[in-house]
N, C-alpha and C positions, 0 to 999 in steps of 0.2 A: 257106541261112539256117537257123539253129537257133531253133526256137520257144521263147519264154519259158515258164517254168513258172508264172508268176504274172500274165502280161499277155496281151493278145490280139494282140500283134505280136512280131516276132522279137527275140531277145535278142542275137544275134550273126550275123556273116557270116563264113564260113570259105571260104578260097580256096586251091587247090593251086598251089604255086609250084615252079619248078625253079631252085635257087640254086647258086652256086659253079661252079668250072671243070668239075666232074663232073656238073653239073645234078642235084644231090641233090634228092629230093622233100621238100617242107615243106608243112605245112598251117598257114596264118596265120589266127588268129581275131581279129576286131575287134568292138567293140560295134556294135550296129545303130543306124543313123540314116538317114533318107531322104537326108540331105546327107552325102556322103562325107567332106567336110572336117571333120565333127563326130564321126567315128568315132575310137575310141581302141583302141590295141593291147592285146589280152589276152595273146597269146603265139604261139609257133611250136612245132609238134609234128610227129613223124615219121609219124603216121597220122591219118586222118579220125576214127577211133574215139577216139583220145586227145584230139584237139581238141574233139570233142563232149563227152566226159566232163569235160574241164577247163573248158569254158564252163559246163556245168551246175554244177560245183563253185563256180566264180567267182560265178555268179548266186545260188546258194543260200547262199553265205557272207555275202551282203549282207542276208539275211532275218533278222528277229527270231527267236530260238529258239522262241517259241510257234508260229510258222508251221510248223515242222518236226513239231509234234505232230499226230497224226491224230485222227480223231473219238473213238478209244478212248484208251487210256493208253499207246500205243506211240509211239515217236519214229521218224520217217522217217530213214533212213540217207542221209547226204550222199555223193554219188559221190566216190571218192578222187581226189585230185589227183596228177598224174604230173609228173616233171621235164620241162622244155622240151627240145627237141632242140638240141644245141649248134650254133653257127654252122658253115657249111661250111669245110673246110680250103682254104687258098689254094694 
């Protein structure tokens, strides 16, 4: 689970999967809900690090711009988004 940057509960659940005939490794990120049927897909990435960074980007992109401002006059950098891993070849 990935902790939310603005809430006291998780933002997402990331699970490692082996997909396709070659059992390629994928990391699937879904929104957090205590009820699995209410979770929504965020995306698939080739590494845990990419999945975490993209969940953070996804969550921070939903925040108002003022939230990204720190106590001073600087603006917090949003983590860069990376492309999702393409589907496995058949």
